[in-house]
N, C-alpha and C positions, 0 to 999 in steps of 0.2 A: 489927697491923694489922688492919682489920678486914673481915668477907669483902666487903661492900659497895667498899672501898677499893678492895681488892684488883682486881676485878672490873675500876673503873674505871681504876687504872692499865696493868692487864695486858694489859685488851680481853676480849672475850668466847671468843677463839678458845682460851686456855689453858680454861677451863671446859670448853668443847668438848671438847678433847685429854685431860680428867680423865673422862668419861662412859667408863661403859663401853662395849666393842667388843663388835658383836655377833660377831664370830669368835671362837672358844677358840682362843687356841695353843696349839701341841702341850708337852705338858711337857719340860723337858730331857730325864729318865729315857728318854722314847718313843727322843726322838733318838739317844742314846746306846745305848739295846737295840741300832736296826740298825745301826750300827758293832761296837758287842760281836757283832750274828748272822753277820756280813759276816766278824769276826777269828776266829771259834768253827769256819767253816766253812772257812777257811783253813789253821787253825793244826791244830788236833783232826788226828790222822792217822786212817783211812778208810781199814780193814781189816777182813780176815775174822775176825783172830784176836780183833779186841774188836770185836765187832756192835751195841756201845751207839750209839744216835745220840744226839748230844749235844741237838739241839733238843726230843727227847723225852723226857730227863731234867732240861729248864729251866736249862739250862747257863748263856745269857744272861741269866735273870734271877739267879741265882745269883750270876754274876760284877756284876751291877749292885746287888746289895743286901751283897758283901763292896766294894764299893768305899761304897758308900753309909754304914758301918757302921765306917770309916775317919774315927782323926781330922780336925778342918778341913784342916791344909795338907794331910794324902797325901792325903784327898777331892777337894778343888781341886786338886791336882795331877794326881790320875788323870785327872779329867774335863776337865782342861787338854789333856791327852796325846789324848783321845781327839778333843775340837776339833782338833786341828793334823791327828789322824789323817786326820779327815771333807775336811779341804782342802787337804792334800796333793796330792793329783795335782794340782789347778792348777797350781802348780809343775814341773811335770814336762810342762805343758804339754799334760794331760789334760785335758778341760773338763769334770769330772762328779767327783761329789764320790767317796770312797771307798768309801761304801756303793752307790752307786749304781752302779760299777764290776764289770765280771767276774769270776767269782773267778780266773782265768784271769791277769788284769790285777792285780789287787790281792793274789794273790801273790808276783806280780814285783816289785809295788813294796814290800809290804812285806817281803819276806824281802832284798829290795837292802839294807836298811837294817842288815842284821847288818853288813855290811864299813862301812859310811860311818865316816867319819872325823870326822863332826859328832859329837859327843858326846850331845845331846838326841834325835837319831834314835835311836842306836844304845839309849839308853835308854827309849825309848818300845818301842823292840824286844822288847829283854829285859824288860823293867817288864809289857808286856800280854802276851806267850808265857809268863811266869811263871804271872801271876794267874792265865787260865786254864787252863792246862797241871796248874796245882796243882787249880784246883778241880775240874776234871775227872775225875782221877786220886783226886780224896779223896770222890769220890761211890761210896754203896757198891755202884750199880749195876756198876760198872768193876771192885769188888775182887776178883769170883769168875776174871774172864778173865787177869788178872795176877797171881793167886796170894797175894794181901793176905787173909787171916784175919779181920783187925779188930783193932782196938785190945784191948788185954789187957786193960783195965778198962773196962769198958762204963758208960756214964752211967743213971741212974734214968729211967726213963722216968716222966714225972708223969701 
């Protein structure tokens, strides 16, 4: 079908809808980073023994990069888990997104999934907690506080 015929059959509305929008949408990674930042604040322990601030070492970005580096299926499952996490408070009659809740409310909701019988939510809890802890404790800034001297064989820097 030629362009002119398409416009005649579908009308000019479809042509108008295909024009570029004035406001640029927020990229998905920016939305995920907000949820990841909230998770980092409630999962990573704040203590005087390990005075490393996860935000200063770029932990939310490292977690997002880790998720983006996975194979397609795993990457999409993790991104879907973050979307579920973002909107789940609505089902608990808290009419806010997860990223806008206070840290105490978010912690209460997130750690409640530890005891849930609903397997997908427990999987989100275990998966996100594992990934964030793995990325935090594998950063070199934390090693000296936990007594880890680093890998035996270091990669050669290019």
